[in-house]
PDB file of N, H, CA, C and O in Angstrom:
ATOM      1  N   MET A   1     -73.526  67.054 -85.408  1.00  0.00           N
ATOM      2  CA  MET A   1     -73.847  66.514 -84.438  1.00  0.00           C
ATOM      3  C   MET A   1     -72.740  64.927 -84.792  1.00  0.00           C
ATOM      4  O   MET A   1     -72.701  64.319 -85.861  1.00  0.00           O
ATOM      5  N   ASP A   2     -71.923  64.587 -83.462  1.00  0.00           N
ATOM      6  H   ASP A   2     -71.956  65.081 -82.594  1.00  0.00           H
ATOM      7  CA  ASP A   2     -70.918  63.447 -84.051  1.00  0.00           C
ATOM      8  C   ASP A   2     -71.921  62.075 -83.452  1.00  0.00           C
ATOM      9  O   ASP A   2     -72.774  62.052 -82.564  1.00  0.00           O
ATOM     10  N   PHE A   3     -71.484  61.174 -84.207  1.00  0.00           N
ATOM     11  H   PHE A   3     -70.791  61.192 -84.928  1.00  0.00           H
ATOM     12  CA  PHE A   3     -72.102  59.654 -84.014  1.00  0.00           C
ATOM     13  C   PHE A   3     -70.886  58.850 -83.662  1.00  0.00           C
ATOM     14  O   PHE A   3     -69.705  59.185 -83.752  1.00  0.00           O
ATOM     15  N   THR A   4     -71.418  57.699 -83.235  1.00  0.00           N
ATOM     16  H   THR A   4     -72.377  57.426 -83.162  1.00  0.00           H
ATOM     17  CA  THR A   4     -70.417  56.650 -82.831  1.00  0.00           C
ATOM     18  C   THR A   4     -70.192  55.536 -84.062  1.00  0.00           C
ATOM     19  O   THR A   4     -71.162  55.459 -84.817  1.00  0.00           O
ATOM     20  N   ALA A   5     -69.228  54.791 -84.332  1.00  0.00           N
ATOM     21  H   ALA A   5     -68.440  54.853 -83.719  1.00  0.00           H
ATOM     22  CA  ALA A   5     -69.394  53.981 -85.350  1.00  0.00           C
ATOM     23  C   ALA A   5     -68.644  52.851 -84.653  1.00  0.00           C
ATOM     24  O   ALA A   5     -67.712  53.179 -83.919  1.00  0.00           O
ATOM     25  N   ILE A   6     -68.946  51.528 -84.798  1.00  0.00           N
ATOM     26  H   ILE A   6     -69.703  51.262 -85.395  1.00  0.00           H
ATOM     27  CA  ILE A   6     -68.339  50.109 -83.867  1.00  0.00           C
ATOM     28  C   ILE A   6     -68.316  49.509 -85.109  1.00  0.00           C
ATOM     29  O   ILE A   6     -69.381  49.481 -85.726  1.00  0.00           O
ATOM     30  N   ILE A   7     -67.135  48.926 -85.709  1.00  0.00           N
ATOM     31  H   ILE A   7     -66.269  48.949 -85.208  1.00  0.00           H
ATOM     32  CA  ILE A   7     -67.086  48.422 -86.677  1.00  0.00           C
ATOM     33  C   ILE A   7     -66.128  47.242 -86.504  1.00  0.00           C
ATOM     34  O   ILE A   7     -64.976  47.344 -86.082  1.00  0.00           O
ATOM     35  N   ARG A   8     -66.949  45.710 -87.010  1.00  0.00           N
ATOM     36  H   ARG A   8     -67.885  45.627 -87.353  1.00  0.00           H
ATOM     37  CA  ARG A   8     -66.334  44.533 -86.934  1.00  0.00           C
ATOM     38  C   ARG A   8     -66.193  43.609 -88.015  1.00  0.00           C
ATOM     39  O   ARG A   8     -66.886  43.692 -89.029  1.00  0.00           O
ATOM     40  N   LYS A   9     -65.349  42.759 -87.841  1.00  0.00           N
ATOM     41  H   LYS A   9     -64.787  42.693 -87.016  1.00  0.00           H
ATOM     42  CA  LYS A   9     -64.949  42.182 -89.236  1.00  0.00           C
ATOM     43  C   LYS A   9     -66.083  40.890 -89.389  1.00  0.00           C
ATOM     44  O   LYS A   9     -66.054  40.114 -88.433  1.00  0.00           O
ATOM     45  N   GLY A  10     -66.957  40.605 -90.344  1.00  0.00           N
ATOM     46  H   GLY A  10     -66.980  41.235 -91.120  1.00  0.00           H
ATOM     47  CA  GLY A  10     -67.779  39.616 -90.301  1.00  0.00           C
ATOM     48  C   GLY A  10     -67.171  38.679 -90.834  1.00  0.00           C
ATOM     49  O   GLY A  10     -65.944  38.656 -90.735  1.00  0.00           O
ATOM     50  N   GLU A  11     -67.903  37.592 -91.586  1.00  0.00           N
ATOM     51  H   GLU A  11     -68.900  37.611 -91.667  1.00  0.00           H
ATOM     52  CA  GLU A  11     -67.358  36.420 -92.345  1.00  0.00           C
ATOM     53  C   GLU A  11     -66.510  36.970 -93.715  1.00  0.00           C
ATOM     54  O   GLU A  11     -65.316  36.799 -93.960  1.00  0.00           O
ATOM     55  N   LYS A  12     -67.626  37.755 -94.599  1.00  0.00           N
ATOM     56  H   LYS A  12     -68.596  37.893 -94.400  1.00  0.00           H
ATOM     57  CA  LYS A  12     -66.932  38.167 -95.826  1.00  0.00           C
ATOM     58  C   LYS A  12     -66.608  40.057 -95.808  1.00  0.00           C
ATOM     59  O   LYS A  12     -65.778  40.686 -96.464  1.00  0.00           O
ATOM     60  N   GLN A  13     -67.484  40.489 -94.932  1.00  0.00           N
ATOM     61  H   GLN A  13     -68.158  39.978 -94.399  1.00  0.00           H
ATOM     62  CA  GLN A  13     -67.534  42.148 -95.326  1.00  0.00           C
ATOM     63  C   GLN A  13     -67.319  42.723 -93.606  1.00  0.00           C
ATOM     64  O   GLN A  13     -67.355  41.968 -92.634  1.00  0.00           O
ATOM     65  N   TYR A  14     -67.168  43.742 -93.564  1.00  0.00           N
ATOM     66  H   TYR A  14     -67.140  44.355 -94.354  1.00  0.00           H
ATOM     67  CA  TYR A  14     -67.269  44.747 -92.260  1.00  0.00           C
ATOM     68  C   TYR A  14     -68.193  45.103 -92.007  1.00  0.00           C
ATOM     69  O   TYR A  14     -68.806  45.853 -92.767  1.00  0.00           O
ATOM     70  N   VAL A  15     -68.740  44.657 -90.673  1.00  0.00           N
ATOM     71  H   VAL A  15     -68.242  44.047 -90.056  1.00  0.00           H
ATOM     72  CA  VAL A  15     -70.295  45.419 -90.213  1.00  0.00           C
ATOM     73  C   VAL A  15     -70.193  46.839 -89.701  1.00  0.00           C
ATOM     74  O   VAL A  15     -69.115  47.032 -89.139  1.00  0.00           O
ATOM     75  N   ALA A  16     -70.862  47.717 -89.723  1.00  0.00           N
ATOM     76  H   ALA A  16     -71.738  47.560 -90.180  1.00  0.00           H
ATOM     77  CA  ALA A  16     -70.831  49.195 -88.812  1.00  0.00           C
ATOM     78  C   ALA A  16     -71.961  49.112 -88.165  1.00  0.00           C
ATOM     79  O   ALA A  16     -72.873  48.424 -88.623  1.00  0.00           O
ATOM     80  N   LEU A  17     -72.083  49.748 -87.078  1.00  0.00           N
ATOM     81  H   LEU A  17     -71.342  50.307 -86.705  1.00  0.00           H
ATOM     82  CA  LEU A  17     -73.025  49.944 -86.195  1.00  0.00           C
ATOM     83  C   LEU A  17     -72.851  51.219 -85.550  1.00  0.00           C
ATOM     84  O   LEU A  17     -71.793  51.500 -84.988  1.00  0.00           O
ATOM     85  N   CYS A  18     -74.005  52.147 -85.609  1.00  0.00           N
ATOM     86  H   CYS A  18     -74.865  51.919 -86.065  1.00  0.00           H
ATOM     87  CA  CYS A  18     -74.372  53.277 -85.144  1.00  0.00           C
ATOM     88  C   CYS A  18     -75.248  52.950 -83.920  1.00  0.00           C
ATOM     89  O   CYS A  18     -76.356  52.469 -84.156  1.00  0.00           O
ATOM     90  N   PRO A  19     -74.855  53.171 -82.534  1.00  0.00           N
ATOM     91  CA  PRO A  19     -75.707  52.693 -81.430  1.00  0.00           C
ATOM     92  C   PRO A  19     -76.441  53.796 -80.999  1.00  0.00           C
ATOM     93  O   PRO A  19     -77.493  53.507 -80.430  1.00  0.00           O
ATOM     94  N   GLU A  20     -76.128  55.220 -81.135  1.00  0.00           N
ATOM     95  H   GLU A  20     -75.273  55.455 -81.597  1.00  0.00           H
ATOM     96  CA  GLU A  20     -77.193  56.260 -81.083  1.00  0.00           C
ATOM     97  C   GLU A  20     -78.489  55.973 -81.595  1.00  0.00           C
ATOM     98  O   GLU A  20     -79.481  56.064 -80.873  1.00  0.00           O
ATOM     99  N   VAL A  21     -78.571  55.521 -83.182  1.00  0.00           N
ATOM    100  H   VAL A  21     -77.765  55.447 -83.769  1.00  0.00           H
ATOM    101  CA  VAL A  21     -79.779  55.328 -83.809  1.00  0.00           C
ATOM    102  C   VAL A  21     -79.907  53.868 -83.942  1.00  0.00           C
ATOM    103  O   VAL A  21     -81.015  53.524 -84.356  1.00  0.00           O
ATOM    104  N   ASP A  22     -79.097  52.940 -83.711  1.00  0.00           N
ATOM    105  H   ASP A  22     -78.197  53.219 -83.375  1.00  0.00           H
ATOM    106  CA  ASP A  22     -79.463  51.406 -84.222  1.00  0.00           C
ATOM    107  C   ASP A  22     -79.768  51.341 -85.554  1.00  0.00           C
ATOM    108  O   ASP A  22     -80.845  50.993 -86.037  1.00  0.00           O
ATOM    109  N   ILE A  23     -78.661  51.732 -86.200  1.00  0.00           N
ATOM    110  H   ILE A  23     -77.785  52.015 -85.808  1.00  0.00           H
ATOM    111  CA  ILE A  23     -78.254  51.698 -87.519  1.00  0.00           C
ATOM    112  C   ILE A  23     -77.130  50.909 -87.764  1.00  0.00           C
ATOM    113  O   ILE A  23     -76.068  51.039 -87.155  1.00  0.00           O
ATOM    114  N   VAL A  24     -77.430  49.754 -89.010  1.00  0.00           N
ATOM    115  H   VAL A  24     -78.293  49.649 -89.505  1.00  0.00           H
ATOM    116  CA  VAL A  24     -76.265  49.052 -89.126  1.00  0.00           C
ATOM    117  C   VAL A  24     -76.223  48.730 -90.676  1.00  0.00           C
ATOM    118  O   VAL A  24     -77.171  48.370 -91.375  1.00  0.00           O
ATOM    119  N   SER A  25     -74.644  48.985 -91.129  1.00  0.00           N
ATOM    120  H   SER A  25     -73.874  49.278 -90.562  1.00  0.00           H
ATOM    121  CA  SER A  25     -74.621  48.972 -92.691  1.00  0.00           C
ATOM    122  C   SER A  25     -73.132  47.887 -92.780  1.00  0.00           C
ATOM    123  O   SER A  25     -72.564  47.367 -91.820  1.00  0.00           O
ATOM    124  N   GLN A  26     -72.817  47.791 -94.039  1.00  0.00           N
ATOM    125  H   GLN A  26     -73.279  48.214 -94.819  1.00  0.00           H
ATOM    126  CA  GLN A  26     -71.807  46.895 -94.001  1.00  0.00           C
ATOM    127  C   GLN A  26     -70.773  47.722 -95.471  1.00  0.00           C
ATOM    128  O   GLN A  26     -71.093  48.744 -96.078  1.00  0.00           O
ATOM    129  N   GLY A  27     -69.646  46.941 -95.676  1.00  0.00           N
ATOM    130  H   GLY A  27     -69.386  46.111 -95.183  1.00  0.00           H
ATOM    131  CA  GLY A  27     -68.815  46.988 -96.654  1.00  0.00           C
ATOM    132  C   GLY A  27     -67.960  46.039 -96.924  1.00  0.00           C
ATOM    133  O   GLY A  27     -67.940  44.996 -96.270  1.00  0.00           O
ATOM    134  N   TYR A  28     -67.043  46.311 -98.050  1.00  0.00           N
ATOM    135  H   TYR A  28     -67.059  47.158 -98.581  1.00  0.00           H
ATOM    136  CA  TYR A  28     -65.808  45.286 -98.043  1.00  0.00           C
ATOM    137  C   TYR A  28     -64.675  45.674 -97.431  1.00  0.00           C
ATOM    138  O   TYR A  28     -63.703  44.921 -97.375  1.00  0.00           O
ATOM    139  N   THR A  29     -64.675  47.089 -96.821  1.00  0.00           N
ATOM    140  H   THR A  29     -65.465  47.701 -96.867  1.00  0.00           H
ATOM    141  CA  THR A  29     -63.557  47.546 -96.224  1.00  0.00           C
ATOM    142  C   THR A  29     -63.925  48.383 -95.016  1.00  0.00           C
ATOM    143  O   THR A  29     -64.998  48.986 -95.064  1.00  0.00           O
ATOM    144  N   VAL A  30     -63.144  48.496 -93.910  1.00  0.00           N
ATOM    145  H   VAL A  30     -62.273  48.007 -93.870  1.00  0.00           H
ATOM    146  CA  VAL A  30     -63.433  49.789 -93.276  1.00  0.00           C
ATOM    147  C   VAL A  30     -63.852  50.890 -93.965  1.00  0.00           C
ATOM    148  O   VAL A  30     -64.977  51.267 -93.638  1.00  0.00           O
ATOM    149  N   GLU A  31     -63.338  51.489 -94.764  1.00  0.00           N
ATOM    150  H   GLU A  31     -62.424  51.183 -95.030  1.00  0.00           H
ATOM    151  CA  GLU A  31     -63.664  52.475 -95.197  1.00  0.00           C
ATOM    152  C   GLU A  31     -65.294  52.958 -95.856  1.00  0.00           C
ATOM    153  O   GLU A  31     -65.994  53.958 -95.700  1.00  0.00           O
ATOM    154  N   GLU A  32     -65.439  51.728 -96.619  1.00  0.00           N
ATOM    155  H   GLU A  32     -64.871  50.915 -96.746  1.00  0.00           H
ATOM    156  CA  GLU A  32     -66.666  51.650 -97.302  1.00  0.00           C
ATOM    157  C   GLU A  32     -67.883  51.188 -96.357  1.00  0.00           C
ATOM    158  O   GLU A  32     -69.046  51.401 -96.700  1.00  0.00           O
ATOM    159  N   SER A  33     -67.567  50.565 -95.185  1.00  0.00           N
ATOM    160  H   SER A  33     -66.622  50.392 -94.907  1.00  0.00           H
ATOM    161  CA  SER A  33     -68.697  50.423 -93.979  1.00  0.00           C
ATOM    162  C   SER A  33     -68.894  51.547 -93.447  1.00  0.00           C
ATOM    163  O   SER A  33     -70.053  51.940 -93.317  1.00  0.00           O
ATOM    164  N   LEU A  34     -67.987  52.202 -93.085  1.00  0.00           N
ATOM    165  H   LEU A  34     -67.045  51.882 -93.191  1.00  0.00           H
ATOM    166  CA  LEU A  34     -68.516  53.443 -92.652  1.00  0.00           C
ATOM    167  C   LEU A  34     -69.010  54.541 -93.325  1.00  0.00           C
ATOM    168  O   LEU A  34     -69.574  55.491 -92.782  1.00  0.00           O
ATOM    169  N   SER A  35     -68.719  54.364 -94.972  1.00  0.00           N
ATOM    170  H   SER A  35     -68.261  53.592 -95.413  1.00  0.00           H
ATOM    171  CA  SER A  35     -69.231  55.528 -95.796  1.00  0.00           C
ATOM    172  C   SER A  35     -70.715  55.017 -95.894  1.00  0.00           C
ATOM    173  O   SER A  35     -71.663  55.802 -95.862  1.00  0.00           O
ATOM    174  N   ASN A  36     -70.869  53.595 -96.022  1.00  0.00           N
ATOM    175  H   ASN A  36     -70.099  52.957 -96.049  1.00  0.00           H
ATOM    176  CA  ASN A  36     -72.379  53.311 -96.021  1.00  0.00           C
ATOM    177  C   ASN A  36     -73.235  53.460 -94.573  1.00  0.00           C
ATOM    178  O   ASN A  36     -74.457  53.356 -94.678  1.00  0.00           O
ATOM    179  N   LEU A  37     -72.841  53.626 -93.626  1.00  0.00           N
ATOM    180  H   LEU A  37     -71.848  53.711 -93.541  1.00  0.00           H
ATOM    181  CA  LEU A  37     -73.080  53.611 -92.361  1.00  0.00           C
ATOM    182  C   LEU A  37     -73.042  55.289 -92.427  1.00  0.00           C
ATOM    183  O   LEU A  37     -74.116  55.670 -91.960  1.00  0.00           O
ATOM    184  N   LYS A  38     -72.403  56.184 -92.737  1.00  0.00           N
ATOM    185  H   LYS A  38     -71.531  55.875 -93.116  1.00  0.00           H
ATOM    186  CA  LYS A  38     -73.036  57.474 -92.859  1.00  0.00           C
ATOM    187  C   LYS A  38     -74.075  57.666 -93.336  1.00  0.00           C
ATOM    188  O   LYS A  38     -75.064  58.045 -92.710  1.00  0.00           O
ATOM    189  N   GLU A  39     -74.015  57.400 -94.701  1.00  0.00           N
ATOM    190  H   GLU A  39     -73.211  57.091 -95.209  1.00  0.00           H
ATOM    191  CA  GLU A  39     -75.195  57.461 -95.472  1.00  0.00           C
ATOM    192  C   GLU A  39     -76.589  57.056 -95.120  1.00  0.00           C
ATOM    193  O   GLU A  39     -77.597  57.745 -95.279  1.00  0.00           O
ATOM    194  N   ALA A  40     -76.504  55.579 -94.510  1.00  0.00           N
ATOM    195  H   ALA A  40     -75.685  55.020 -94.381  1.00  0.00           H
ATOM    196  CA  ALA A  40     -77.575  55.353 -94.035  1.00  0.00           C
ATOM    197  C   ALA A  40     -78.005  56.205 -92.733  1.00  0.00           C
ATOM    198  O   ALA A  40     -79.215  56.398 -92.616  1.00  0.00           O
ATOM    199  N   VAL A  41     -77.305  56.642 -91.918  1.00  0.00           N
ATOM    200  H   VAL A  41     -76.321  56.485 -92.013  1.00  0.00           H
ATOM    201  CA  VAL A  41     -77.979  57.648 -90.641  1.00  0.00           C
ATOM    202  C   VAL A  41     -78.232  58.591 -91.202  1.00  0.00           C
ATOM    203  O   VAL A  41     -79.245  59.098 -90.720  1.00  0.00           O
ATOM    204  N   GLU A  42     -77.643  59.408 -92.407  1.00  0.00           N
ATOM    205  H   GLU A  42     -76.820  58.996 -92.799  1.00  0.00           H
ATOM    206  CA  GLU A  42     -78.009  60.618 -92.824  1.00  0.00           C
ATOM    207  C   GLU A  42     -79.730  60.305 -93.323  1.00  0.00           C
ATOM    208  O   GLU A  42     -80.693  61.036 -93.096  1.00  0.00           O
ATOM    209  N   LEU A  43     -79.721  59.318 -93.873  1.00  0.00           N
ATOM    210  H   LEU A  43     -78.938  58.724 -94.058  1.00  0.00           H
ATOM    211  CA  LEU A  43     -80.763  58.988 -94.516  1.00  0.00           C
ATOM    212  C   LEU A  43     -82.181  58.513 -93.663  1.00  0.00           C
ATOM    213  O   LEU A  43     -83.367  58.445 -93.985  1.00  0.00           O
ATOM    214  N   TYR A  44     -81.535  58.267 -92.597  1.00  0.00           N
ATOM    215  H   TYR A  44     -80.571  58.322 -92.336  1.00  0.00           H
ATOM    216  CA  TYR A  44     -82.442  57.861 -91.425  1.00  0.00           C
ATOM    217  C   TYR A  44     -83.007  59.330 -90.964  1.00  0.00           C
ATOM    218  O   TYR A  44     -84.165  59.741 -91.047  1.00  0.00           O
ATOM    219  N   ILE A  45     -82.118  59.844 -90.573  1.00  0.00           N
ATOM    220  H   ILE A  45     -81.178  59.510 -90.505  1.00  0.00           H
ATOM    221  CA  ILE A  45     -82.256  61.276 -89.482  1.00  0.00           C
ATOM    222  C   ILE A  45     -83.301  62.144 -90.812  1.00  0.00           C
ATOM    223  O   ILE A  45     -84.249  62.848 -90.462  1.00  0.00           O
ATOM    224  N   GLU A  46     -82.965  61.963 -92.217  1.00  0.00           N
ATOM    225  H   GLU A  46     -82.196  61.391 -92.501  1.00  0.00           H
ATOM    226  CA  GLU A  46     -83.683  62.977 -92.890  1.00  0.00           C
ATOM    227  C   GLU A  46     -85.049  62.320 -92.802  1.00  0.00           C
ATOM    228  O   GLU A  46     -85.927  63.041 -92.327  1.00  0.00           O
ATOM    229  N   GLU A  47     -85.347  61.282 -93.110  1.00  0.00           N
ATOM    230  H   GLU A  47     -84.634  60.696 -93.496  1.00  0.00           H
ATOM    231  CA  GLU A  47     -86.692  60.566 -92.775  1.00  0.00           C
ATOM    232  C   GLU A  47     -87.287  60.576 -91.304  1.00  0.00           C
ATOM    233  O   GLU A  47     -88.495  60.809 -91.254  1.00  0.00           O
ATOM    234  N   MET A  48     -86.793  60.412 -90.389  1.00  0.00           N
ATOM    235  H   MET A  48     -85.812  60.222 -90.430  1.00  0.00           H
ATOM    236  CA  MET A  48     -87.271  60.360 -89.073  1.00  0.00           C
ATOM    237  C   MET A  48     -87.045  61.389 -88.114  1.00  0.00           C
ATOM    238  O   MET A  48     -87.631  61.490 -87.037  1.00  0.00           O
ATOM    239  N   GLY A  49     -85.882  62.387 -88.704  1.00  0.00           N
ATOM    240  H   GLY A  49     -85.405  62.304 -89.580  1.00  0.00           H
ATOM    241  CA  GLY A  49     -85.458  63.260 -87.879  1.00  0.00           C
ATOM    242  C   GLY A  49     -84.657  63.079 -86.489  1.00  0.00           C
ATOM    243  O   GLY A  49     -84.934  62.111 -85.781  1.00  0.00           O
ATOM    244  N   LEU A  50     -83.891  63.791 -86.184  1.00  0.00           N
ATOM    245  H   LEU A  50     -83.665  64.577 -86.759  1.00  0.00           H
ATOM    246  CA  LEU A  50     -83.064  63.470 -84.907  1.00  0.00           C
ATOM    247  C   LEU A  50     -83.772  63.120 -83.714  1.00  0.00           C
ATOM    248  O   LEU A  50     -84.695  63.846 -83.345  1.00  0.00           O
ATOM    249  N   PRO A  51     -83.449  62.079 -83.051  1.00  0.00           N
ATOM    250  CA  PRO A  51     -84.005  61.629 -81.617  1.00  0.00           C
ATOM    251  C   PRO A  51     -83.858  62.722 -80.733  1.00  0.00           C
ATOM    252  O   PRO A  51     -82.786  63.297 -80.549  1.00  0.00           O
ATOM    253  N   GLN A  52     -84.998  63.033 -80.148  1.00  0.00           N
ATOM    254  H   GLN A  52     -85.869  62.566 -80.297  1.00  0.00           H
ATOM    255  CA  GLN A  52     -84.911  64.161 -78.887  1.00  0.00           C
ATOM    256  C   GLN A  52     -83.999  64.050 -78.088  1.00  0.00           C
ATOM    257  O   GLN A  52     -83.443  65.103 -77.777  1.00  0.00           O
ATOM    258  N   GLU A  53     -83.545  62.884 -77.515  1.00  0.00           N
ATOM    259  H   GLU A  53     -83.997  62.028 -77.768  1.00  0.00           H
ATOM    260  CA  GLU A  53     -82.915  62.522 -76.501  1.00  0.00           C
ATOM    261  C   GLU A  53     -81.300  62.854 -76.818  1.00  0.00           C
ATOM    262  O   GLU A  53     -80.472  63.092 -75.938  1.00  0.00           O
ATOM    263  N   PHE A  54     -81.064  62.825 -78.059  1.00  0.00           N
ATOM    264  H   PHE A  54     -81.737  62.632 -78.774  1.00  0.00           H
ATOM    265  CA  PHE A  54     -78.998  63.504 -78.437  1.00  0.00           C
ATOM    266  C   PHE A  54     -79.656  64.411 -78.848  1.00  0.00           C
ATOM    267  O   PHE A  54     -79.706  63.983 -80.001  1.00  0.00           O
ATOM    268  N   LYS A  55     -80.285  65.429 -78.898  1.00  0.00           N
ATOM    269  H   LYS A  55     -80.245  65.776 -77.961  1.00  0.00           H
ATOM    270  CA  LYS A  55     -79.939  66.682 -79.446  1.00  0.00           C
ATOM    271  C   LYS A  55     -79.366  67.585 -78.605  1.00  0.00           C
ATOM    272  O   LYS A  55     -79.996  68.021 -77.641  1.00  0.00           O
ATOM    273  N   GLY A  56     -77.939  68.015 -78.915  1.00  0.00           N
ATOM    274  H   GLY A  56     -77.427  67.661 -79.698  1.00  0.00           H
ATOM    275  CA  GLY A  56     -77.382  69.035 -77.672  1.00  0.00           C
ATOM    276  C   GLY A  56     -76.744  68.103 -76.639  1.00  0.00           C
ATOM    277  O   GLY A  56     -76.322  68.518 -75.560  1.00  0.00           O
ATOM    278  N   LYS A  57     -76.702  66.970 -76.978  1.00  0.00           N
ATOM    279  H   LYS A  57     -77.045  66.632 -77.854  1.00  0.00           H
ATOM    280  CA  LYS A  57     -75.826  66.294 -75.855  1.00  0.00           C
ATOM    281  C   LYS A  57     -74.599  65.627 -76.266  1.00  0.00           C
ATOM    282  O   LYS A  57     -74.362  65.439 -77.459  1.00  0.00           O
ATOM    283  N   GLU A  58     -73.861  65.284 -75.405  1.00  0.00           N
ATOM    284  H   GLU A  58     -74.054  65.437 -74.435  1.00  0.00           H
ATOM    285  CA  GLU A  58     -72.162  64.366 -75.644  1.00  0.00           C
ATOM    286  C   GLU A  58     -72.653  63.039 -75.415  1.00  0.00           C
ATOM    287  O   GLU A  58     -73.543  62.611 -74.679  1.00  0.00           O
ATOM    288  N   ALA A  59     -71.937  62.538 -76.143  1.00  0.00           N
ATOM    289  H   ALA A  59     -71.214  62.885 -76.740  1.00  0.00           H
ATOM    290  CA  ALA A  59     -71.931  60.743 -75.681  1.00  0.00           C
ATOM    291  C   ALA A  59     -70.679  60.358 -74.901  1.00  0.00           C
ATOM    292  O   ALA A  59     -69.519  60.589 -75.244  1.00  0.00           O
ATOM    293  N   ILE A  60     -71.013  59.856 -74.010  1.00  0.00           N
ATOM    294  H   ILE A  60     -71.955  59.668 -73.731  1.00  0.00           H
ATOM    295  CA  ILE A  60     -69.611  59.119 -73.349  1.00  0.00           C
ATOM    296  C   ILE A  60     -69.486  57.896 -74.169  1.00  0.00           C
ATOM    297  O   ILE A  60     -70.494  57.351 -74.620  1.00  0.00           O
ATOM    298  N   ILE A  61     -68.174  57.390 -74.404  1.00  0.00           N
ATOM    299  H   ILE A  61     -67.356  57.833 -74.037  1.00  0.00           H
ATOM    300  CA  ILE A  61     -68.007  55.970 -75.051  1.00  0.00           C
ATOM    301  C   ILE A  61     -67.033  55.280 -73.787  1.00  0.00           C
ATOM    302  O   ILE A  61     -66.154  55.931 -73.223  1.00  0.00           O
ATOM    303  N   ALA A  62     -67.275  54.205 -73.538  1.00  0.00           N
ATOM    304  H   ALA A  62     -67.989  53.675 -73.996  1.00  0.00           H
ATOM    305  CA  ALA A  62     -66.272  53.344 -72.528  1.00  0.00           C
ATOM    306  C   ALA A  62     -66.275  51.901 -73.077  1.00  0.00           C
ATOM    307  O   ALA A  62     -67.175  51.220 -73.569  1.00  0.00           O
ATOM    308  N   ARG A  63     -65.019  51.668 -72.839  1.00  0.00           N
ATOM    309  H   ARG A  63     -64.288  52.221 -72.439  1.00  0.00           H
ATOM    310  CA  ARG A  63     -64.979  49.799 -73.177  1.00  0.00           C
ATOM    311  C   ARG A  63     -65.030  49.294 -71.802  1.00  0.00           C
ATOM    312  O   ARG A  63     -64.841  50.125 -70.914  1.00  0.00           O
ATOM    313  N   PHE A  64     -65.264  48.020 -71.458  1.00  0.00           N
ATOM    314  H   PHE A  64     -65.419  47.345 -72.179  1.00  0.00           H
ATOM    315  CA  PHE A  64     -65.007  47.564 -70.502  1.00  0.00           C
ATOM    316  C   PHE A  64     -64.601  45.706 -70.659  1.00  0.00           C
ATOM    317  O   PHE A  64     -64.961  45.230 -71.736  1.00  0.00           O
ATOM    318  N   ALA A  65     -64.123  45.024 -69.980  1.00  0.00           N
ATOM    319  H   ALA A  65     -63.831  45.411 -69.106  1.00  0.00           H
ATOM    320  CA  ALA A  65     -63.744  43.644 -70.204  1.00  0.00           C
ATOM    321  C   ALA A  65     -64.413  42.848 -69.193  1.00  0.00           C
ATOM    322  O   ALA A  65     -64.441  43.218 -68.020  1.00  0.00           O
ATOM    323  N   VAL A  66     -65.013  41.652 -69.637  1.00  0.00           N
ATOM    324  H   VAL A  66     -64.990  41.351 -70.590  1.00  0.00           H
ATOM    325  CA  VAL A  66     -65.465  40.743 -68.605  1.00  0.00           C
ATOM    326  C   VAL A  66     -64.947  39.590 -68.832  1.00  0.00           C
ATOM    327  O   VAL A  66     -64.647  39.523 -70.024  1.00  0.00           O
ATOM    328  N   LYS A  67     -64.644  38.462 -68.162  1.00  0.00           N
ATOM    329  H   LYS A  67     -64.888  38.516 -67.194  1.00  0.00           H
ATOM    330  CA  LYS A  67     -64.263  37.306 -67.999  1.00  0.00           C
ATOM    331  C   LYS A  67     -65.059  36.374 -69.030  1.00  0.00           C
ATOM    332  O   LYS A  67     -66.277  36.516 -69.143  1.00  0.00           O
ATOM    333  N   GLU A  68     -64.425  35.506 -69.712  1.00  0.00           N
ATOM    334  H   GLU A  68     -63.436  35.391 -69.620  1.00  0.00           H
ATOM    335  CA  GLU A  68     -65.208  34.831 -70.838  1.00  0.00           C
ATOM    336  C   GLU A  68     -66.116  33.739 -70.091  1.00  0.00           C
ATOM    337  O   GLU A  68     -67.078  33.336 -70.744  1.00  0.00           O
ATOM    338  N   ASN A  69     -65.959  33.282 -68.979  1.00  0.00           N
ATOM    339  H   ASN A  69     -65.177  33.609 -68.448  1.00  0.00           H
ATOM    340  CA  ASN A  69     -66.459  32.201 -67.992  1.00  0.00           C
ATOM    341  C   ASN A  69     -67.248  33.151 -66.634  1.00  0.00           C
ATOM    342  O   ASN A  69     -67.532  32.514 -65.620  1.00  0.00           O
ATOM    343  N   ALA A  70     -67.526  34.461 -66.674  1.00  0.00           N
ATOM    344  H   ALA A  70     -67.295  34.979 -67.498  1.00  0.00           H
ATOM    345  CA  ALA A  70     -68.265  35.198 -65.797  1.00  0.00           C
ATOM    346  C   ALA A  70     -69.563  34.585 -65.658  1.00  0.00           C
ATOM    347  O   ALA A  70     -70.158  34.198 -66.664  1.00  0.00           O
ATOM    348  N   LYS A  71     -70.032  34.466 -64.561  1.00  0.00           N
ATOM    349  H   LYS A  71     -69.548  34.780 -63.744  1.00  0.00           H
ATOM    350  CA  LYS A  71     -71.462  34.134 -64.230  1.00  0.00           C
ATOM    351  C   LYS A  71     -72.274  35.495 -63.447  1.00  0.00           C
ATOM    352  O   LYS A  71     -71.725  36.216 -62.613  1.00  0.00           O
ATOM    353  N   ALA A  72     -73.197  35.593 -63.760  1.00  0.00           N
ATOM    354  H   ALA A  72     -73.642  35.008 -64.438  1.00  0.00           H
ATOM    355  CA  ALA A  72     -73.975  36.660 -63.235  1.00  0.00           C
ATOM    356  C   ALA A  72     -74.495  36.662 -61.809  1.00  0.00           C
ATOM    357  O   ALA A  72     -75.053  35.606 -61.513  1.00  0.00           O
ATOM    358  N   ALA A  73     -74.461  37.476 -60.959  1.00  0.00           N
ATOM    359  H   ALA A  73     -74.007  38.334 -61.200  1.00  0.00           H
ATOM    360  CA  ALA A  73     -74.823  37.221 -59.757  1.00  0.00           C
ATOM    361  C   ALA A  73     -75.950  37.231 -59.406  1.00  0.00           C
ATOM    362  O   ALA A  73     -76.235  36.977 -58.235  1.00  0.00           O
TER     363      ALA A  73
END
């Protein structure tokens, strides 16, 4: 199964998030943060099992923008 990684530069390290299972990891490089995230997700699935809502389903990944000063209606 494929998972998503969202990686952002923190103050000193890159922080990687897997939104499908809400797992976060970090590393000093993008590659290290992704590798650490993969290991963390594998350990999570080994311990907790694959979430039922994700079995056999494809994820849709979308990006969108909002204005910085946008106000909710």
